[in-house]
C-alpha positions, 0 to 999 in steps of 0.5 A, spaced: 470 412 840 469 416 847 463 418 849 462 424 853 456 426 857 455 433 860 449 436 865 449 443 867 446 444 874 444 449 879 446 448 886 445 451 892 451 453 896 449 453 904 454 458 907 456 458 915 451 463 916 445 458 913 444 462 907 444 459 900 447 462 894 446 459 887 452 456 884 453 453 877 456 446 876 457 442 870 457 434 871 461 431 866 462 423 865 467 420 859 467 413 857 475 414 857 474 414 864 469 410 866 469 409 873 469 417 874 465 423 875 467 430 874 464 436 877 466 443 875 465 449 878 466 456 874 471 461 877 466 465 881 464 459 885 471 459 888 474 463 894 480 463 890 477 466 883 479 459 879 475 454 876 475 448 880 473 441 878 472 435 883 473 428 881 470 422 884 467 415 883 461 414 879 459 409 884 459 414 889 454 418 886 449 412 885 450 410 892 449 418 895 443 418 891 440 413 896 444 413 902 449 417 906 456 415 902 463 417 902 469 418 906 474 424 906 474 429 901 467 427 897 461 425 901 454 425 899 447 423 902 439 424 900 436 430 903 429 430 903 425 427 897 428 431 892 435 433 893 442 430 894 447 434 898 454 434 895 459 436 901 466 437 898 472 438 903 478 442 901 484 444 905 481 451 905 474 449 908 468 445 906 463 446 901 456 443 902 452 444 896 444 442 895 442 439 888 436 436 885 436 429 886 432 427 879 437 431 875 443 427 878 439 421 877 438 423 870 445 424 869 447 418 872 442 414 867 445 417 861 452 415 864 450 407 865 447 408 858 453 410 855 457 405 859 453 400 863 456 398 870 460 392 869 462 393 862 467 399 864 474 398 859 479 398 865 485 396 861 484 403 857 483 407 863 489 404 866 493 405 860 492 412 860 493 413 867 500 410 867 501 414 861 500 420 864 503 418 871 510 416 867 509 420 861 511 415 856 518 413 860 
């Protein structure tokens, strides 16, 4: 049985003018994809007016709560005692969001309660990925 965990969060989008705008996000984890975390943003949060979902490693979220982590499109780091920065790089620009670290830690704890570290069923995830890639060929 697949387990899905969702946590809504209000983040603060830091703009180029050093202003903060409140942005809704939904952090989602599924035991069907045990290594991944998905962060969804509603249409009003994107420049194109489309809902956007970013996917990155659960380990990256864990590391980013404690120290700077990530290279490339997704980077995270602690910001003061109570916040975590999530920086997202896309062809259209960079978004820097500030989230409450305790909320992200709680979400992460729930994911590890569902699927403990080291007990991820990677074979099922690989099979699903291959099926999606090759379409049953």
